[in-house]
mmCIF file of the N, C-alpha and C atoms, coordinates in Angstrom:
data_MODEL
# 
_entry.id   MODEL 
# 
loop_
_atom_site.group_PDB 
_atom_site.id 
_atom_site.type_symbol 
_atom_site.label_atom_id 
_atom_site.label_alt_id 
_atom_site.label_comp_id 
_atom_site.label_asym_id 
_atom_site.label_entity_id 
_atom_site.label_seq_id 
_atom_site.pdbx_PDB_ins_code 
_atom_site.Cartn_x 
_atom_site.Cartn_y 
_atom_site.Cartn_z 
_atom_site.occupancy 
_atom_site.B_iso_or_equiv 
_atom_site.pdbx_formal_charge 
_atom_site.auth_seq_id 
_atom_site.auth_comp_id 
_atom_site.auth_asym_id 
_atom_site.auth_atom_id 
_atom_site.pdbx_PDB_model_num 
ATOM 1   N N  . UNK A 1 1  ? 81.675  -98.886  70.723  1.00 0.00 ? 1  UNK A N  1 
ATOM 2   C CA . UNK A 1 1  ? 81.767  -98.256  72.013  1.00 0.00 ? 1  UNK A CA 1 
ATOM 3   C C  . UNK A 1 1  ? 80.489  -97.450  72.259  1.00 0.00 ? 1  UNK A C  1 
ATOM 4   N N  . UNK A 1 2  ? 79.934  -97.519  73.481  1.00 0.00 ? 2  UNK A N  1 
ATOM 5   C CA . UNK A 1 2  ? 78.717  -96.775  73.785  1.00 0.00 ? 2  UNK A CA 1 
ATOM 6   C C  . UNK A 1 2  ? 78.947  -95.266  73.718  1.00 0.00 ? 2  UNK A C  1 
ATOM 7   N N  . UNK A 1 3  ? 77.886  -94.535  73.541  1.00 0.00 ? 3  UNK A N  1 
ATOM 8   C CA . UNK A 1 3  ? 77.963  -93.080  73.518  1.00 0.00 ? 3  UNK A CA 1 
ATOM 9   C C  . UNK A 1 3  ? 77.904  -92.575  74.953  1.00 0.00 ? 3  UNK A C  1 
ATOM 10  N N  . UNK A 1 4  ? 79.048  -92.088  75.498  1.00 0.00 ? 4  UNK A N  1 
ATOM 11  C CA . UNK A 1 4  ? 79.132  -91.637  76.872  1.00 0.00 ? 4  UNK A CA 1 
ATOM 12  C C  . UNK A 1 4  ? 78.827  -90.155  77.002  1.00 0.00 ? 4  UNK A C  1 
ATOM 13  N N  . UNK A 1 5  ? 78.424  -89.742  78.199  1.00 0.00 ? 5  UNK A N  1 
ATOM 14  C CA . UNK A 1 5  ? 78.130  -88.346  78.494  1.00 0.00 ? 5  UNK A CA 1 
ATOM 15  C C  . UNK A 1 5  ? 79.416  -87.518  78.505  1.00 0.00 ? 5  UNK A C  1 
ATOM 16  N N  . UNK A 1 6  ? 80.518  -88.083  78.988  1.00 0.00 ? 6  UNK A N  1 
ATOM 17  C CA . UNK A 1 6  ? 81.808  -87.406  79.073  1.00 0.00 ? 6  UNK A CA 1 
ATOM 18  C C  . UNK A 1 6  ? 82.831  -88.186  78.269  1.00 0.00 ? 6  UNK A C  1 
ATOM 19  N N  . UNK A 1 7  ? 83.905  -87.522  77.857  1.00 0.00 ? 7  UNK A N  1 
ATOM 20  C CA . UNK A 1 7  ? 84.959  -88.244  77.151  1.00 0.00 ? 7  UNK A CA 1 
ATOM 21  C C  . UNK A 1 7  ? 86.299  -87.531  77.332  1.00 0.00 ? 7  UNK A C  1 
ATOM 22  N N  . UNK A 1 8  ? 87.382  -88.283  77.219  1.00 0.00 ? 8  UNK A N  1 
ATOM 23  C CA . UNK A 1 8  ? 88.732  -87.747  77.190  1.00 0.00 ? 8  UNK A CA 1 
ATOM 24  C C  . UNK A 1 8  ? 89.110  -87.558  75.735  1.00 0.00 ? 8  UNK A C  1 
ATOM 25  N N  . UNK A 1 9  ? 90.024  -86.667  75.494  1.00 0.00 ? 9  UNK A N  1 
ATOM 26  C CA . UNK A 1 9  ? 90.534  -86.533  74.127  1.00 0.00 ? 9  UNK A CA 1 
ATOM 27  C C  . UNK A 1 9  ? 91.459  -87.706  73.833  1.00 0.00 ? 9  UNK A C  1 
ATOM 28  N N  . UNK A 1 10 ? 92.348  -88.023  74.740  1.00 0.00 ? 10 UNK A N  1 
ATOM 29  C CA . UNK A 1 10 ? 93.290  -89.138  74.630  1.00 0.00 ? 10 UNK A CA 1 
ATOM 30  C C  . UNK A 1 10 ? 93.755  -89.473  76.023  1.00 0.00 ? 10 UNK A C  1 
ATOM 31  N N  . UNK A 1 11 ? 94.125  -90.614  76.375  1.00 0.00 ? 11 UNK A N  1 
ATOM 32  C CA . UNK A 1 11 ? 93.716  -91.952  75.972  1.00 0.00 ? 11 UNK A CA 1 
ATOM 33  C C  . UNK A 1 11 ? 92.340  -92.291  76.549  1.00 0.00 ? 11 UNK A C  1 
ATOM 34  N N  . UNK A 1 12 ? 91.979  -93.565  76.539  1.00 0.00 ? 12 UNK A N  1 
ATOM 35  C CA . UNK A 1 12 ? 90.671  -93.979  77.040  1.00 0.00 ? 12 UNK A CA 1 
ATOM 36  C C  . UNK A 1 12 ? 90.565  -93.873  78.550  1.00 0.00 ? 12 UNK A C  1 
ATOM 37  N N  . UNK A 1 13 ? 91.678  -94.042  79.261  1.00 0.00 ? 13 UNK A N  1 
ATOM 38  C CA . UNK A 1 13 ? 91.676  -93.894  80.722  1.00 0.00 ? 13 UNK A CA 1 
ATOM 39  C C  . UNK A 1 13 ? 93.079  -93.582  81.203  1.00 0.00 ? 13 UNK A C  1 
ATOM 40  N N  . UNK A 1 14 ? 93.152  -93.089  82.431  1.00 0.00 ? 14 UNK A N  1 
ATOM 41  C CA . UNK A 1 14 ? 94.424  -92.821  83.100  1.00 0.00 ? 14 UNK A CA 1 
ATOM 42  C C  . UNK A 1 14 ? 94.499  -93.730  84.305  1.00 0.00 ? 14 UNK A C  1 
ATOM 43  N N  . UNK A 1 15 ? 95.662  -94.332  84.542  1.00 0.00 ? 15 UNK A N  1 
ATOM 44  C CA . UNK A 1 15 ? 95.829  -95.219  85.682  1.00 0.00 ? 15 UNK A CA 1 
ATOM 45  C C  . UNK A 1 15 ? 97.111  -94.869  86.408  1.00 0.00 ? 15 UNK A C  1 
ATOM 46  N N  . UNK A 1 16 ? 97.015  -94.823  87.732  1.00 0.00 ? 16 UNK A N  1 
ATOM 47  C CA . UNK A 1 16 ? 98.171  -94.495  88.559  1.00 0.00 ? 16 UNK A CA 1 
ATOM 48  C C  . UNK A 1 16 ? 98.238  -95.448  89.739  1.00 0.00 ? 16 UNK A C  1 
ATOM 49  N N  . UNK A 1 17 ? 99.443  -95.851  90.101  1.00 0.00 ? 17 UNK A N  1 
ATOM 50  C CA . UNK A 1 17 ? 99.662  -96.613  91.323  1.00 0.00 ? 17 UNK A CA 1 
ATOM 51  C C  . UNK A 1 17 ? 99.964  -95.605  92.424  1.00 0.00 ? 17 UNK A C  1 
ATOM 52  N N  . UNK A 1 18 ? 99.306  -95.768  93.572  1.00 0.00 ? 18 UNK A N  1 
ATOM 53  C CA . UNK A 1 18 ? 99.498  -94.875  94.706  1.00 0.00 ? 18 UNK A CA 1 
ATOM 54  C C  . UNK A 1 18 ? 100.401 -95.592  95.694  1.00 0.00 ? 18 UNK A C  1 
ATOM 55  N N  . UNK A 1 19 ? 101.500 -94.927  96.079  1.00 0.00 ? 19 UNK A N  1 
ATOM 56  C CA . UNK A 1 19 ? 102.440 -95.550  97.009  1.00 0.00 ? 19 UNK A CA 1 
ATOM 57  C C  . UNK A 1 19 ? 102.725 -94.644  98.182  1.00 0.00 ? 19 UNK A C  1 
ATOM 58  N N  . UNK A 1 20 ? 103.179 -95.249  99.280  1.00 0.00 ? 20 UNK A N  1 
ATOM 59  C CA . UNK A 1 20 ? 103.558 -94.495  100.471 1.00 0.00 ? 20 UNK A CA 1 
ATOM 60  C C  . UNK A 1 20 ? 104.911 -93.845  100.240 1.00 0.00 ? 20 UNK A C  1 
ATOM 61  N N  . UNK A 1 21 ? 105.052 -92.627  100.737 1.00 0.00 ? 21 UNK A N  1 
ATOM 62  C CA . UNK A 1 21 ? 106.356 -91.972  100.682 1.00 0.00 ? 21 UNK A CA 1 
ATOM 63  C C  . UNK A 1 21 ? 107.320 -92.725  101.581 1.00 0.00 ? 21 UNK A C  1 
ATOM 64  N N  . UNK A 1 22 ? 108.549 -92.749  101.226 1.00 0.00 ? 22 UNK A N  1 
ATOM 65  C CA . UNK A 1 22 ? 109.564 -93.422  102.031 1.00 0.00 ? 22 UNK A CA 1 
ATOM 66  C C  . UNK A 1 22 ? 109.692 -94.884  101.691 1.00 0.00 ? 22 UNK A C  1 
ATOM 67  N N  . UNK A 1 23 ? 108.673 -95.678  102.002 1.00 0.00 ? 23 UNK A N  1 
ATOM 68  C CA . UNK A 1 23 ? 108.777 -97.123  101.790 1.00 0.00 ? 23 UNK A CA 1 
ATOM 69  C C  . UNK A 1 23 ? 108.526 -97.505  100.335 1.00 0.00 ? 23 UNK A C  1 
ATOM 70  N N  . UNK A 1 24 ? 107.741 -96.706  99.626  1.00 0.00 ? 24 UNK A N  1 
ATOM 71  C CA . UNK A 1 24 ? 107.428 -97.040  98.242  1.00 0.00 ? 24 UNK A CA 1 
ATOM 72  C C  . UNK A 1 24 ? 106.420 -98.156  98.102  1.00 0.00 ? 24 UNK A C  1 
ATOM 73  N N  . UNK A 1 25 ? 105.816 -98.584  99.211  1.00 0.00 ? 25 UNK A N  1 
ATOM 74  C CA . UNK A 1 25 ? 104.818 -99.649  99.186  1.00 0.00 ? 25 UNK A CA 1 
ATOM 75  C C  . UNK A 1 25 ? 103.563 -99.170  98.465  1.00 0.00 ? 25 UNK A C  1 
ATOM 76  N N  . UNK A 1 26 ? 103.122 -99.925  97.494  1.00 0.00 ? 26 UNK A N  1 
ATOM 77  C CA . UNK A 1 26 ? 101.913 -99.576  96.754  1.00 0.00 ? 26 UNK A CA 1 
ATOM 78  C C  . UNK A 1 26 ? 100.697 -99.869  97.632  1.00 0.00 ? 26 UNK A C  1 
ATOM 79  N N  . UNK A 1 27 ? 99.827  -98.852  97.800  1.00 0.00 ? 27 UNK A N  1 
ATOM 80  C CA . UNK A 1 27 ? 98.620  -99.033  98.608  1.00 0.00 ? 27 UNK A CA 1 
ATOM 81  C C  . UNK A 1 27 ? 97.391  -99.278  97.738  1.00 0.00 ? 27 UNK A C  1 
ATOM 82  N N  . UNK A 1 28 ? 97.473  -98.912  96.464  1.00 0.00 ? 28 UNK A N  1 
ATOM 83  C CA . UNK A 1 28 ? 96.340  -99.144  95.585  1.00 0.00 ? 28 UNK A CA 1 
ATOM 84  C C  . UNK A 1 28 ? 96.547  -98.549  94.208  1.00 0.00 ? 28 UNK A C  1 
ATOM 85  N N  . UNK A 1 29 ? 95.528  -98.699  93.377  1.00 0.00 ? 29 UNK A N  1 
ATOM 86  C CA . UNK A 1 29 ? 95.576  -98.225  91.995  1.00 0.00 ? 29 UNK A CA 1 
ATOM 87  C C  . UNK A 1 29 ? 94.328  -97.402  91.718  1.00 0.00 ? 29 UNK A C  1 
ATOM 88  N N  . UNK A 1 30 ? 94.528  -96.254  91.121  1.00 0.00 ? 30 UNK A N  1 
ATOM 89  C CA . UNK A 1 30 ? 93.436  -95.358  90.771  1.00 0.00 ? 30 UNK A CA 1 
ATOM 90  C C  . UNK A 1 30 ? 93.334  -95.301  89.260  1.00 0.00 ? 30 UNK A C  1 
ATOM 91  N N  . UNK A 1 31 ? 92.146  -95.538  88.748  1.00 0.00 ? 31 UNK A N  1 
ATOM 92  C CA . UNK A 1 31 ? 91.910  -95.469  87.306  1.00 0.00 ? 31 UNK A CA 1 
ATOM 93  C C  . UNK A 1 31 ? 90.765  -94.483  87.072  1.00 0.00 ? 31 UNK A C  1 
ATOM 94  N N  . UNK A 1 32 ? 90.998  -93.537  86.188  1.00 0.00 ? 32 UNK A N  1 
ATOM 95  C CA . UNK A 1 32 ? 89.980  -92.541  85.865  1.00 0.00 ? 32 UNK A CA 1 
ATOM 96  C C  . UNK A 1 32 ? 89.582  -92.724  84.412  1.00 0.00 ? 32 UNK A C  1 
ATOM 97  N N  . UNK A 1 33 ? 88.299  -92.976  84.208  1.00 0.00 ? 33 UNK A N  1 
ATOM 98  C CA . UNK A 1 33 ? 87.728  -93.106  82.877  1.00 0.00 ? 33 UNK A CA 1 
ATOM 99  C C  . UNK A 1 33 ? 86.792  -91.922  82.664  1.00 0.00 ? 33 UNK A C  1 
ATOM 100 N N  . UNK A 1 34 ? 86.394  -91.649  81.454  1.00 0.00 ? 34 UNK A N  1 
ATOM 101 C CA . UNK A 1 34 ? 85.483  -90.531  81.233  1.00 0.00 ? 34 UNK A CA 1 
ATOM 102 C C  . UNK A 1 34 ? 84.149  -90.680  81.976  1.00 0.00 ? 34 UNK A C  1 
ATOM 103 N N  . UNK A 1 35 ? 83.730  -91.890  82.233  1.00 0.00 ? 35 UNK A N  1 
ATOM 104 C CA . UNK A 1 35 ? 82.426  -92.099  82.852  1.00 0.00 ? 35 UNK A CA 1 
ATOM 105 C C  . UNK A 1 35 ? 82.497  -92.597  84.288  1.00 0.00 ? 35 UNK A C  1 
ATOM 106 N N  . UNK A 1 36 ? 83.687  -93.049  84.755  1.00 0.00 ? 36 UNK A N  1 
ATOM 107 C CA . UNK A 1 36 ? 83.789  -93.672  86.071  1.00 0.00 ? 36 UNK A CA 1 
ATOM 108 C C  . UNK A 1 36 ? 85.131  -93.391  86.731  1.00 0.00 ? 36 UNK A C  1 
ATOM 109 N N  . UNK A 1 37 ? 85.146  -93.495  88.058  1.00 0.00 ? 37 UNK A N  1 
ATOM 110 C CA . UNK A 1 37 ? 86.364  -93.465  88.870  1.00 0.00 ? 37 UNK A CA 1 
ATOM 111 C C  . UNK A 1 37 ? 86.466  -94.846  89.502  1.00 0.00 ? 37 UNK A C  1 
ATOM 112 N N  . UNK A 1 38 ? 87.635  -95.478  89.399  1.00 0.00 ? 38 UNK A N  1 
ATOM 113 C CA . UNK A 1 38 ? 87.802  -96.826  89.937  1.00 0.00 ? 38 UNK A CA 1 
ATOM 114 C C  . UNK A 1 38 ? 88.971  -96.861  90.916  1.00 0.00 ? 38 UNK A C  1 
ATOM 115 N N  . UNK A 1 39 ? 88.833  -97.647  91.975  1.00 0.00 ? 39 UNK A N  1 
ATOM 116 C CA . UNK A 1 39 ? 89.875  -97.833  92.981  1.00 0.00 ? 39 UNK A CA 1 
ATOM 117 C C  . UNK A 1 39 ? 90.053  -99.314  93.242  1.00 0.00 ? 39 UNK A C  1 
ATOM 118 N N  . UNK A 1 40 ? 91.316  -99.762  93.267  1.00 0.00 ? 40 UNK A N  1 
ATOM 119 C CA . UNK A 1 40 ? 91.616  -101.157 93.586  1.00 0.00 ? 40 UNK A CA 1 
ATOM 120 C C  . UNK A 1 40 ? 92.715  -101.160 94.636  1.00 0.00 ? 40 UNK A C  1 
ATOM 121 N N  . UNK A 1 41 ? 92.482  -101.787 95.799  1.00 0.00 ? 41 UNK A N  1 
ATOM 122 C CA . UNK A 1 41 ? 93.543  -101.906 96.791  1.00 0.00 ? 41 UNK A CA 1 
ATOM 123 C C  . UNK A 1 41 ? 94.734  -102.670 96.198  1.00 0.00 ? 41 UNK A C  1 
ATOM 124 N N  . UNK A 1 42 ? 95.896  -102.507 96.788  1.00 0.00 ? 42 UNK A N  1 
ATOM 125 C CA . UNK A 1 42 ? 97.133  -103.081 96.252  1.00 0.00 ? 42 UNK A CA 1 
ATOM 126 C C  . UNK A 1 42 ? 97.019  -104.566 95.924  1.00 0.00 ? 42 UNK A C  1 
ATOM 127 N N  . UNK A 1 43 ? 96.423  -105.340 96.800  1.00 0.00 ? 43 UNK A N  1 
ATOM 128 C CA . UNK A 1 43 ? 96.324  -106.783 96.567  1.00 0.00 ? 43 UNK A CA 1 
ATOM 129 C C  . UNK A 1 43 ? 94.945  -107.196 96.062  1.00 0.00 ? 43 UNK A C  1 
ATOM 130 N N  . UNK A 1 44 ? 94.140  -106.224 95.665  1.00 0.00 ? 44 UNK A N  1 
ATOM 131 C CA . UNK A 1 44 ? 92.793  -106.512 95.189  1.00 0.00 ? 44 UNK A CA 1 
ATOM 132 C C  . UNK A 1 44 ? 92.793  -107.059 93.772  1.00 0.00 ? 44 UNK A C  1 
ATOM 133 N N  . UNK A 1 45 ? 91.790  -107.824 93.466  1.00 0.00 ? 45 UNK A N  1 
ATOM 134 C CA . UNK A 1 45 ? 91.662  -108.381 92.119  1.00 0.00 ? 45 UNK A CA 1 
ATOM 135 C C  . UNK A 1 45 ? 90.647  -107.614 91.293  1.00 0.00 ? 45 UNK A C  1 
ATOM 136 N N  . UNK A 1 46 ? 89.738  -106.901 91.968  1.00 0.00 ? 46 UNK A N  1 
ATOM 137 C CA . UNK A 1 46 ? 88.705  -106.158 91.268  1.00 0.00 ? 46 UNK A CA 1 
ATOM 138 C C  . UNK A 1 46 ? 88.673  -104.719 91.764  1.00 0.00 ? 46 UNK A C  1 
ATOM 139 N N  . UNK A 1 47 ? 88.190  -103.848 90.892  1.00 0.00 ? 47 UNK A N  1 
ATOM 140 C CA . UNK A 1 47 ? 88.073  -102.432 91.218  1.00 0.00 ? 47 UNK A CA 1 
ATOM 141 C C  . UNK A 1 47 ? 86.741  -102.134 91.899  1.00 0.00 ? 47 UNK A C  1 
ATOM 142 N N  . UNK A 1 48 ? 86.741  -101.124 92.770  1.00 0.00 ? 48 UNK A N  1 
ATOM 143 C CA . UNK A 1 48 ? 85.527  -100.488 93.259  1.00 0.00 ? 48 UNK A CA 1 
ATOM 144 C C  . UNK A 1 48 ? 85.258  -99.363  92.274  1.00 0.00 ? 48 UNK A C  1 
ATOM 145 N N  . UNK A 1 49 ? 84.015  -99.126  91.912  1.00 0.00 ? 49 UNK A N  1 
ATOM 146 C CA . UNK A 1 49 ? 83.707  -98.191  90.837  1.00 0.00 ? 49 UNK A CA 1 
ATOM 147 C C  . UNK A 1 49 ? 82.524  -97.299  91.183  1.00 0.00 ? 49 UNK A C  1 
ATOM 148 N N  . UNK A 1 50 ? 82.617  -96.018  90.799  1.00 0.00 ? 50 UNK A N  1 
ATOM 149 C CA . UNK A 1 50 ? 81.525  -95.058  90.933  1.00 0.00 ? 50 UNK A CA 1 
ATOM 150 C C  . UNK A 1 50 ? 81.463  -94.232  89.666  1.00 0.00 ? 50 UNK A C  1 
ATOM 151 N N  . UNK A 1 51 ? 80.260  -93.815  89.310  1.00 0.00 ? 51 UNK A N  1 
ATOM 152 C CA . UNK A 1 51 ? 80.118  -92.955  88.138  1.00 0.00 ? 51 UNK A CA 1 
ATOM 153 C C  . UNK A 1 51 ? 80.680  -91.567  88.454  1.00 0.00 ? 51 UNK A C  1 
ATOM 154 N N  . UNK A 1 52 ? 81.043  -90.822  87.433  1.00 0.00 ? 52 UNK A N  1 
ATOM 155 C CA . UNK A 1 52 ? 81.531  -89.461  87.615  1.00 0.00 ? 52 UNK A CA 1 
ATOM 156 C C  . UNK A 1 52 ? 80.464  -88.614  88.306  1.00 0.00 ? 52 UNK A C  1 
ATOM 157 N N  . UNK A 1 53 ? 79.213  -88.778  87.902  1.00 0.00 ? 53 UNK A N  1 
ATOM 158 C CA . UNK A 1 53 ? 78.132  -88.007  88.514  1.00 0.00 ? 53 UNK A CA 1 
ATOM 159 C C  . UNK A 1 53 ? 77.981  -88.323  90.002  1.00 0.00 ? 53 UNK A C  1 
ATOM 160 N N  . UNK A 1 54 ? 78.046  -89.606  90.367  1.00 0.00 ? 54 UNK A N  1 
ATOM 161 C CA . UNK A 1 54 ? 77.945  -89.995  91.776  1.00 0.00 ? 54 UNK A CA 1 
ATOM 162 C C  . UNK A 1 54 ? 79.156  -89.495  92.556  1.00 0.00 ? 54 UNK A C  1 
ATOM 163 N N  . UNK A 1 55 ? 80.347  -89.550  91.949  1.00 0.00 ? 55 UNK A N  1 
ATOM 164 C CA . UNK A 1 55 ? 81.547  -89.049  92.602  1.00 0.00 ? 55 UNK A CA 1 
ATOM 165 C C  . UNK A 1 55 ? 81.435  -87.547  92.847  1.00 0.00 ? 55 UNK A C  1 
ATOM 166 N N  . UNK A 1 56 ? 80.982  -86.806  91.838  1.00 0.00 ? 56 UNK A N  1 
ATOM 167 C CA . UNK A 1 56 ? 80.833  -85.351  91.987  1.00 0.00 ? 56 UNK A CA 1 
ATOM 168 C C  . UNK A 1 56 ? 79.847  -85.018  93.108  1.00 0.00 ? 56 UNK A C  1 
ATOM 169 N N  . UNK A 1 57 ? 78.737  -85.730  93.151  1.00 0.00 ? 57 UNK A N  1 
ATOM 170 C CA . UNK A 1 57 ? 77.733  -85.490  94.182  1.00 0.00 ? 57 UNK A CA 1 
ATOM 171 C C  . UNK A 1 57 ? 78.320  -85.757  95.569  1.00 0.00 ? 57 UNK A C  1 
ATOM 172 N N  . UNK A 1 58 ? 79.084  -86.846  95.701  1.00 0.00 ? 58 UNK A N  1 
ATOM 173 C CA . UNK A 1 58 ? 79.693  -87.194  96.986  1.00 0.00 ? 58 UNK A CA 1 
ATOM 174 C C  . UNK A 1 58 ? 80.790  -86.211  97.377  1.00 0.00 ? 58 UNK A C  1 
ATOM 175 N N  . UNK A 1 59 ? 81.723  -85.920  96.479  1.00 0.00 ? 59 UNK A N  1 
ATOM 176 C CA . UNK A 1 59 ? 82.894  -85.107  96.830  1.00 0.00 ? 59 UNK A CA 1 
ATOM 177 C C  . UNK A 1 59 ? 82.514  -83.670  97.171  1.00 0.00 ? 59 UNK A C  1 
ATOM 178 N N  . UNK A 1 60 ? 81.401  -83.180  96.625  1.00 0.00 ? 60 UNK A N  1 
ATOM 179 C CA . UNK A 1 60 ? 80.970  -81.814  96.915  1.00 0.00 ? 60 UNK A CA 1 
ATOM 180 C C  . UNK A 1 60 ? 79.984  -81.748  98.081  1.00 0.00 ? 60 UNK A C  1 
ATOM 181 N N  . UNK A 1 61 ? 79.628  -82.887  98.644  1.00 0.00 ? 61 UNK A N  1 
ATOM 182 C CA . UNK A 1 61 ? 78.706  -82.897  99.787  1.00 0.00 ? 61 UNK A CA 1 
ATOM 183 C C  . UNK A 1 61 ? 79.469  -82.630  101.091 1.00 0.00 ? 61 UNK A C  1 
ATOM 184 N N  . UNK A 1 62 ? 78.753  -82.179  102.097 1.00 0.00 ? 62 UNK A N  1 
ATOM 185 C CA . UNK A 1 62 ? 79.372  -81.939  103.415 1.00 0.00 ? 62 UNK A CA 1 
ATOM 186 C C  . UNK A 1 62 ? 79.857  -83.243  104.042 1.00 0.00 ? 62 UNK A C  1 
ATOM 187 N N  . UNK A 1 63 ? 79.176  -84.345  103.739 1.00 0.00 ? 63 UNK A N  1 
ATOM 188 C CA . UNK A 1 63 ? 79.541  -85.642  104.316 1.00 0.00 ? 63 UNK A CA 1 
ATOM 189 C C  . UNK A 1 63 ? 80.958  -86.067  103.936 1.00 0.00 ? 63 UNK A C  1 
ATOM 190 N N  . UNK A 1 64 ? 81.419  -85.668  102.766 1.00 0.00 ? 64 UNK A N  1 
ATOM 191 C CA . UNK A 1 64 ? 82.753  -86.060  102.305 1.00 0.00 ? 64 UNK A CA 1 
ATOM 192 C C  . UNK A 1 64 ? 83.845  -85.308  103.048 1.00 0.00 ? 64 UNK A C  1 
ATOM 193 N N  . UNK A 1 65 ? 83.514  -84.153  103.601 1.00 0.00 ? 65 UNK A N  1 
ATOM 194 C CA . UNK A 1 65 ? 84.481  -83.300  104.298 1.00 0.00 ? 65 UNK A CA 1 
ATOM 195 C C  . UNK A 1 65 ? 85.690  -82.968  103.435 1.00 0.00 ? 65 UNK A C  1 
ATOM 196 N N  . UNK A 1 66 ? 85.472  -82.874  102.132 1.00 0.00 ? 66 UNK A N  1 
ATOM 197 C CA . UNK A 1 66 ? 86.561  -82.520  101.215 1.00 0.00 ? 66 UNK A CA 1 
ATOM 198 C C  . UNK A 1 66 ? 86.850  -81.025  101.330 1.00 0.00 ? 66 UNK A C  1 
ATOM 199 N N  . UNK A 1 67 ? 88.100  -80.659  101.147 1.00 0.00 ? 67 UNK A N  1 
ATOM 200 C CA . UNK A 1 67 ? 88.481  -79.255  101.183 1.00 0.00 ? 67 UNK A CA 1 
ATOM 201 C C  . UNK A 1 67 ? 88.780  -78.780  99.781  1.00 0.00 ? 67 UNK A C  1 
ATOM 202 N N  . UNK A 1 68 ? 88.551  -77.507  99.547  1.00 0.00 ? 68 UNK A N  1 
ATOM 203 C CA . UNK A 1 68 ? 88.847  -76.935  98.236  1.00 0.00 ? 68 UNK A CA 1 
ATOM 204 C C  . UNK A 1 68 ? 90.322  -76.587  98.152  1.00 0.00 ? 68 UNK A C  1 
ATOM 205 N N  . UNK A 1 69 ? 90.897  -76.764  96.980  1.00 0.00 ? 69 UNK A N  1 
ATOM 206 C CA . UNK A 1 69 ? 92.298  -76.400  96.761  1.00 0.00 ? 69 UNK A CA 1 
ATOM 207 C C  . UNK A 1 69 ? 92.413  -74.902  96.516  1.00 0.00 ? 69 UNK A C  1 
ATOM 208 N N  . UNK A 1 70 ? 93.626  -74.381  96.571  1.00 0.00 ? 70 UNK A N  1 
ATOM 209 C CA . UNK A 1 70 ? 93.829  -72.947  96.354  1.00 0.00 ? 70 UNK A CA 1 
ATOM 210 C C  . UNK A 1 70 ? 93.842  -72.600  94.883  1.00 0.00 ? 70 UNK A C  1 
ATOM 211 N N  . UNK A 1 71 ? 93.956  -73.566  94.012  1.00 0.00 ? 71 UNK A N  1 
ATOM 212 C CA . UNK A 1 71 ? 93.998  -73.288  92.566  1.00 0.00 ? 71 UNK A CA 1 
ATOM 213 C C  . UNK A 1 71 ? 92.819  -73.874  91.869  1.00 0.00 ? 71 UNK A C  1 
# 
């Protein structure tokens, strides 16, 4: 395994299916790895991927219009 800049203690990645409230329809899958964030639409065969560094730069930029949480 390559030597990554970031790492999880356990496991190698986390994956979650995102669904709509009420209908339970899956809209996509989110996978978080120590080095990348991946998104796959519900019927997609491949993930869209960005590095953690690129994600951090985007999410903290004004262009993302992200809001800070209270915690």
